[in-house]
N, C-alpha and C positions, 0 to 999 in steps of 0.2 A: 696762596702757594706761588703764583706767578710773581708777586711782589717780592717774596722771599728769594726766589731764584735770581731776580734782577740785582738784589743786594749782594748775593754771592758772586755774581759776575763782576761787580765792582771791586770786590775784595781780591780778586785774582789778577787785577790789571797789571800788577808788576811782574807777573810770571812770564816765562817765555811763550812764544806763539804756539809751539808744539803742545805744551801743556794746556794752553788756553783752548786749542782746538779739541783736545781730548775732553776737557771739562764741558765744553759746549755740546759735544756729541752725547756725553753722559746725561747732561741736564735735559737734552731733548728727549732721550729715552725715558727718563724719570717723569717728565711732564706728560707723557702719553697716558691714556686712561687704562690701557691693557695691563692687568696685574698678572705677572708670571715670574718665573724664576730668573729670567733674563733681567727683569727690572730690579729684582733683589740684588743680583750681581752688580748691576750698575750703581746701585745705592752703596754697596760695600766698597766699590772703587772710589766713589766720592768721599766716603769716610777716610780712606787712605790719603787721598789728595789733600783734603782739608785738615787732617789731623795735625799737620805741622804748621799751618798758617791761621786756622780759625777753629779752635776746639769746640766752640758752641755749635758751629755749622756742622762739623763732623758728627757731634752727638745727635743733632737733629736727624741727619741721614741714617745714623745707626739705629735709632729708635723707629724710624720709618721702615727700615729694612726688617727689623724684628717683627713689627706689627704685620707687615705683608707676609712674611714667612709663616707666621702663626695662622693667618687666614688661609694660606695655601697648604697648611699642615706639612711644610717642607722641613724635615728635621735637620738636614745639613744647613739650610739657611738660618734656622733658629739658633743652632750651635754657633755658627760663624758670627751671627749678630751679637749674641751674648759675649763672645770672645772679643770682638772689636770694641764693644762698649766698655768691656773691662780694661782694654788697653788705653782707651781714652781717659778712664779714671786713673790709671797708672801714670799717665802723662801729667796729671794734676797732683800726683802724690796722694790720691784718695784710695789707699790700699784696702781698707775694709770693704768699700763699695766695689772695688775691682775684684776682690776675692769672691764677693757675692755673685757677681756676673760670671766669673770663671767656674764656680761650682755648678751654676746652671748649665753652662756650656758643656762641662764635663759629663753631666748626666745624659745629655743628648748624644755626645760622642759615644758613650758606652752603649746606649740604646741602638745607635746606628751600627756599631760593631756586631751586635747580636743579630739584628734583623737584616742587614745588608747582604747583597750578593758579593761574590768574590771580587768583582770589578770595583765596588765601592769601598772595600775593606782597607786598601792602602791609604786612601784619602782620609778615612775615619781615624785610622791609627795615627797618621801624621797630625791631624787636627787635635786629637787627644794629647799627643806628646807636646805640641806647642802650648796648649792650655796648661798642662802640668808644669811646663818650663816657666811660664809666667807666674804661676801660683808659687813655685819655689822661690822665684825672685822677690815676690811680694812678701812672703814670710821672712825672707832674709832681711828686707828693709824694715820689717817690724821686730827684728832681732829674735824671731822664733826660729832659731837655727836648726833644731832637730826636724821640724816640719819642712824647713827650706831644703834640707838635704834629702828628706824622704821624697818630696815631689820631684826634686832635680834628678835623683837616681831612678825614680820611676820613669821619668821622661827619657833619661839617657838609655835605659834598658830598651824602651820601644824604639828609640832612634837607632840603636845597634841592630835591632831585629829587622827594621825596614831599610837599613843602610842610608839613613838621612844624615849626611855629613854636616849640614848646617846645624841641625838640632844637636848633634853630637858635640860640635864645637861650642854652641851656645850654653849647653848644660855643663860642659867641662869648665867654661869660664865662670859660670854662676857658682859652681862648687868651689872653685878657687877663691871666689869672693867670700864665701861662707867661712872657709878655713882661715882666710886672712883676718876676718873679723873675730875669729876665735883664737887668734894669735898662733895658729898652726902654720907658720910661714913656709916651711919646706914643702908641706903638702899644697899650700896655696900656689907656690911657684910651679910645682909639678903639674897641676891642673891647668894653670894659666898657659904654660908653654905647650901643653897638649893642644889646647884650643887655638893658640897662636899658629901652630903648624898647620892645623886644618883650615883656618881662615886664609892663610897665605896660599895654600894649594887651591882654594876656591877663588882666590883673587878678590876678596871682600875687604875693601879698605876700612869700612865701619867696624867690622869685627876685629881686624888687626889693631885699630885704634883703641877699641875697648880693652883688648888684652894688654896693650902697652900701658894703658891707664891702670889696670889692675896690678900689673907687675911693678909699676912705679909706686903704687900704694903699699905693696908688700915691702919693697926696699925702703920706703919712707918710714914705715913702722919698725923696720929693723935698724933704723938710724943710718942707713947707707944713702945719704942724701944726694951725693953726686950721681949714683946710679939711678936713684929715683927721678931726679931732674932730667937725666938722659932719656928715660922712657916717657916721662910726661911731655917733653918737647917733641918727641917722635909722634906721640898721639895728637898733640895740638896741631902739628903740621898737617896731618891727614885730615883732621876735622875742619881746619880752616879751608883746605882745598875743596872739601865736600859741602861746606857751609852749614854744618850741623851746630846750631846755636847752643843747644842744651849741653852737648859734649864739649864744646869750646869753653863754656862756663865751668864745667866740671874740671877740665884740664887746668884752667886758670886758678880755680880754687885749690886744687892739689899742688900746683906749683907754688902758690902763696903759702900753703902749709909747710912745704919743704923749706922755703926761704925763712918762714917764721921760726922753724926749729933750728935754723942756722943763725938766728939772731938778726937776720936782714929784714927788719920790720918795715922799712919804707917800701921795699920791693914787694913784700907780702901784702901790705895794705893796698898797693896799686892793683895787684892781681885780684884780691878779694872784691874790691869795689867794681872793677870791670866785670867780674863774674856775676855779681849781684845785679848789675844793670841788665845783663843779658838774660838772667833768670826772670827778672821782673817783666822784661819785654815779652818773653815767651810764656809767662804765667806758670813757670815751673816751681811749684810749691816746695817740693823736696829740695831742689837746688837752693831756693831762698833760705830754707831752714838751715841747711849746711853753712851757707854764707853768713847768716846772722850769728850762728854759733862760733864760726871762725873769727869774725870781727870782734865778738865779745871777748874771746880769749886773747886776741891781739891787744885790745884796749886795756885789758888787765895788766899785761906786760908793760904797757905804756903808762900805767897808773892813772888812766882816764876812766875812773870807776862809774861815773854817771853814764858815759857813752857805752861802756861795757854792759851795764845793767839794762840799758835801753835795748840793745841788740839781743842780749840773751833772753829777755822777756818775750821779744818778738819770736825768737827762735823756739822758745819753749811752747808758746801757743801754737805755732805752726806744726811742731813735732807732735803735739797732742792731737791736733786736727787730723793729721795724716796717719797717726797711730805708730810712729817710729819710736820704739822703746830705747834704742841705742842713742838717738838724738836727745830724747828726754833725759836720759841718764847724764849725758855730757852737759846739758844746760843746767840741770839741778846741781851738778858738781861745781860748775863754774860760778853759778849764782851764789852758792854757799861760800865760795872763795871771795866774791865781790863783797857780800854782806859782812864777811869777817874783816875785810880791809876797812870798811866804813864803820866798824864796831857795832853793827846791828847783829848781835850774836844770836838772838832768838830766831830771826829770819834765816841766818846762816845755818843754824841747827835744823830748822824745818826742811830746808832744801837738802841738807846733808843726809837726813833720815830718808827722804824720798830717793835720793841718789843711791843709798845703800840698798834699799828694797829693790830698786830696778837692777842694780848690779848683781844682787843675789839671784834675781829671777832670770837674768840673762846668762850669767856665768856660774855654773855649779857643776859638781862632779857628775851628777846623774845625767845632766844634759850632755856633758862631754862624752860620757860613755855611750849615750844614745847616738851621738854623731858618729862615733867609731863604729857602732853596730850598723848604721845605715851604710857606711862605706864597706864594711866587711861583708854585709849581706849582698851588696851589689857585686863585689869582687867574687864572692862565693857563687852567686847565681851566674855571673859571667863565666867563671871557670867551669861550672857545671854545664853550662850551655856549650862551651867550647869542647868539653869532654864528650858530651852527647853528640855534638856535630862530628867529632873525630870518630866516635864509635859508629855513628850512622854512615860515615864515609867508608870505614873499614867494612861494615856489613854490606854496603852497596858494592864495594870492590869485590868482596867474597861472593856476593850474589851474581855479579857480572861474570866472575871467573867460573862459577858453577854453571851459569847459563852457557858460557863459552864452551865448557867441557861437555855439557849436554848436547850442544849443537854439534861439537866435534864427534861425539860418540854416535849420535844419530846419523851424521854425515857419513862416518865410516861404515855404519850398518847399511846405509843406503847404497854406498859404493860396493860393499861386499855382496849385497843382494843383487845389485846390477851385474856385478862380475859373475856371480853364480848363475843368474838367468842367462847371461850371454854365453857362459860355458856350456850350460844345458842345451841352449839353442845350437851352439857350434857342434856339440857332441851328437845331438839329434840329427843335425844336417849331415855330419860325417857318416853317421850310421846309415841314413837314407841313401847317401851317395854310394857307400860301399855295397849296400843291398842292390841298388840300381846297377852298379858296375857288375856285380855277380850275375844279375839277371841278363844284362847285355852280353856278358861273356858266354853265358849258357846259351843264349839265343844265337850268338855268333858260332858257337860250336855246332849247334843244331843245324844252322844254315850251311856251315862248311861240310857237315856230314851229308846233308841233302844234296849239296853241290857235288860231292864225291860220288854219291849214288847216281845222280843224273849223268855225270861224266862217264861213269862205269857203264850205265845203260846205253849211253850213246855209243861208246866204244864197242860194246857187245853187239848192238844193232848194226853198227858199221861192219863188224867182222862177219856177221851173218849175211849182210847185204853183199859184202865182197865175196863171200863164199858162194852165193847163189848166182851172181852175175858172171858172165864169161870173161875171160881175161882179154886183155888188149890184143894179144897176138892171135888169139882164136878169132876175135872179131875181125882183125885185119885179114886173116887168111880167108875167112868166110866172105868178106867183101871182095877179095880178089877173085875167089872162085865164082862168086855171083857175077862179077864183071866178065869173067871168061866165058861163062855160059851164055851170056847175052851176046858175046861176039860171035860165037859159032852159029847162032841162028841167022 
């Protein structure tokens, strides 16, 4: 294990110091003996970091993460591990193997949805939507367009529910790609431009570049080569700035295709060879398959049939290995043309028959109807969801208004009751006050009557007293007489 980690450290020497420090930190966690979910997360992060520079190392970490997640019985870790391993197979163009991993991941996402609490549900839904998105893309690459749309619309529906703009944009772009391959160009552009608007709002250059590439493909198929080249070069500029080798190769390949259709074979050949070199350096099987097919077609135009046959046979083998029916169809058609030019009519007929079978399996009325049904089902369910949301909104408003009215009614009842109670209290207080006033007035009258009686008695006694006492003149005369008598003695 330690030796393996040393090799990995050597592989990342050319990366910037910040990434090196991040990888060092993760490798330190991974090298520890403690087995927990944190270690699984570190392994997943290493998968991400090494996926663009060393697919074998990334696969090693992915399988290690899966094994540990299974030991821990951590469903989310198992689902993520299968999903990441599937993406690594995608990078190599191994679509059947990728779909096998995605199906395993999807099972665990569904189990998590059922068993998880409300806090885990959004993450489970997002994981499920991402897996469905990749499954739709893989079926598209294998020219199974009904299944591609089925999975893409399933993913888009979940993305709408959880409000995940990235997955909404991703699936709109994938749906646009399916419609383009089905020659439904107006629908393809509609979905591509929807996705482009979302990526621009999110400020995601890689997504914008992908949409430019898809829009360019659509215009290229519509034979609007100038517009196609305009969008191809926009996409190329972004991918050169971000350093995405696979997308740069795809851009160069499509630019070469546009030049080839314009009869500018020298420019086309230069683009195809540059693209093939980048695909070979990154080990991009699907990219190499496209490039072999494009070079074969170009050499047919140049009447260099030996070179054409060499590249087309390489392209056919790779397209069979990765399970791409559309590329197999192209290679058989072109090989039939090559053998016809060199008068090997038996070989030409064999390849033409295989081409016809593949063409019929890819394009037929039933499949086209199924594609339409998927879109109509999505639109119907989306409209139904919008109507339900609108009805729920109306019901919520009505319920809120009813609650408001109830609150107002009971508030008025409470106010009326309070006013009534206050009125009763005031009336009672007034009644008591009047009664007390009457009592006081009665007592006052009684007191006044008593006072009159007392005053009358006093006056009467005074009159009696006055009538019994001698008058002042009598007393004065008596006093004088008594004084006189004393004098005579």
